[in-house]
C-alpha positions as CSV (number, residue, x, y, z in Angstrom):
1,M,103.0,108.5,42.5
2,Q,101.2,106.7,39.6
3,P,98.9,104.0,40.4
4,E,101.0,100.8,39.5
5,S,99.4,97.5,37.9
6,I,101.4,94.0,38.6
7,I,101.7,92.0,35.5
8,Y,103.2,88.6,35.3
9,H,103.1,87.3,31.8
10,G,100.5,89.2,30.4
11,Q,98.2,88.6,33.0
12,L,96.8,91.6,35.3
13,L,97.3,90.4,39.1
14,A,96.6,93.5,41.0
15,I,96.2,97.5,40.6
16,I,97.7,99.8,43.9
17,I,96.3,103.1,43.6
18,W,99.3,104.4,46.3
19,H,98.3,107.1,48.8
20,Q,100.2,110.1,46.9
21,F,97.8,109.8,44.0
22,N,95.4,113.0,43.5
23,E,95.0,114.0,40.3
24,P,91.4,115.7,39.2
25,G,88.9,114.4,37.7
26,I,87.9,111.1,37.4
27,H,90.6,107.8,36.5
28,F,89.3,104.4,36.0
29,F,92.0,102.0,36.1
30,T,90.3,99.0,35.3
31,P,89.8,97.3,31.8
32,N,85.5,97.8,31.6
33,E,85.6,93.2,31.1
34,L,86.6,93.5,34.5
35,S,83.7,92.0,37.4
36,Q,85.2,94.4,39.6
37,Q,85.7,98.3,38.5
38,L,88.3,100.5,40.6
39,A,88.2,104.0,39.9
40,Y,89.9,107.4,41.7
41,M,87.4,110.6,41.9
42,R,88.8,114.3,42.7
43,H,86.3,116.8,41.9
44,P,86.2,120.7,43.6
45,T,83.7,122.1,45.8
46,G,80.4,122.7,44.2
47,K,80.8,119.5,41.8
48,V,77.5,117.7,41.2
49,I,77.2,114.9,40.2
50,E,73.4,113.7,38.5
51,P,71.3,111.7,40.5
52,H,71.0,108.3,39.2
53,V,69.9,104.6,39.4
54,H,71.7,101.3,38.5
55,N,69.7,99.1,36.3
56,P,69.5,95.6,36.8
57,V,71.8,93.7,34.5
58,V,73.0,90.4,34.6
59,R,76.5,89.8,34.8
60,E,78.4,86.4,35.1
61,V,81.5,86.5,37.7
62,Q,84.2,83.8,37.6
63,Y,86.9,85.1,40.4
64,T,86.7,87.0,43.0
65,Q,88.2,89.9,42.8
66,E,88.6,91.6,46.1
67,V,89.7,95.3,47.1
68,L,91.5,96.5,50.4
69,F,91.8,99.7,51.8
70,I,94.2,100.6,54.0
71,K,92.9,103.0,57.1
72,K,96.0,102.6,59.3
73,G,99.3,100.3,59.5
74,K,101.4,98.6,57.2
75,L,100.9,95.5,55.1
76,R,103.0,93.2,53.1
77,I,101.2,91.3,50.2
78,D,102.9,88.5,48.2
79,F,102.2,88.0,44.8
80,Y,102.0,84.6,43.4
81,N,101.2,83.0,39.9
82,D,98.1,80.5,39.6
83,Q,100.8,78.0,40.1
84,Q,101.1,79.3,44.0
85,E,104.7,80.0,43.0
86,Y,105.9,83.4,44.5
87,L,106.4,86.4,42.5
88,E,107.0,89.4,44.4
89,S,106.0,91.6,47.3
90,R,104.9,95.4,47.6
91,I,104.5,97.3,51.3
92,L,101.3,99.3,51.6
93,E,100.4,101.5,54.1
94,A,97.6,104.0,55.0
95,G,95.5,105.8,52.0
96,D,96.7,102.6,49.9
97,V,94.3,100.8,47.9
98,I,94.9,97.8,46.4
99,L,92.5,95.8,43.9
100,L,93.5,92.1,43.6
101,V,92.5,90.9,40.5
102,T,94.0,87.1,39.3
103,G,96.5,84.9,40.8
104,G,97.5,84.4,44.4
105,H,98.2,86.6,47.3
106,G,99.2,86.5,50.7
107,F,99.8,89.2,53.4
108,E,102.1,89.6,56.5
109,V,100.6,92.9,59.0
110,L,104.0,94.7,59.5
111,E,102.3,97.3,61.7
112,E,98.8,97.2,63.2
113,I,96.5,97.0,60.8
114,E,93.2,98.6,60.1
115,M,91.5,97.5,56.6
116,I,88.5,97.4,54.7
117,E,87.8,94.5,52.1
118,V,85.6,94.9,49.0
119,K,84.6,92.2,47.2
120,Q,81.7,90.3,45.3
121,G,79.3,88.3,46.6
122,P,77.5,86.2,47.7
123,Y,80.1,84.7,49.8
124,V,80.4,80.7,49.6
125,G,83.4,80.2,52.2
126,E,85.9,78.0,51.8
127,Q,84.9,77.0,48.4
128,D,85.7,80.2,47.4
129,K,89.5,79.6,47.8
130,T,92.5,77.3,47.6
131,R,95.0,77.7,50.6
132,F,98.6,76.8,50.3
133,I,101.9,77.6,51.8
134,G,103.4,81.0,51.1
135,I,106.9,82.6,51.8
136,T,108.8,83.6,54.9
137,A,109.4,87.3,55.3
138,Q,113.1,86.3,54.9
139,Q,111.9,85.2,51.3
140,A,110.2,88.5,50.8
141,K,111.3,90.4,47.6
142,I,109.9,93.8,47.9
143,V,109.7,96.1,44.6
144,E,109.4,99.9,45.9
């Protein structure tokens, strides 16, 4: 199953790498200008990745972008536009990875979940987000 980009009116909201994706090589799914880069890598035994260091480069980050790695369980993610209007939902399960780029999002745990979140720092607490009332489970429009 190919990765999926969630787009609303030309705005990239999220990129999902479904757990079934397993193509060989290196696959970047993000445009170079995003402050969070997401790639999938699959290499054979013996492949050498040359040692390297990352050079200090000043970067400006406007919005927090986060990556969720679903280790166990099931999670419904609800997507919203910048005006906090609900758009649609997806179900993520073990092995799925999502990069949340823009717009709003909310979650409901459908089966006990273990996940890892990675996002830019430093963390500035509640200044980092605006909370709002989301949909109920009955209102979810799940796209498969």
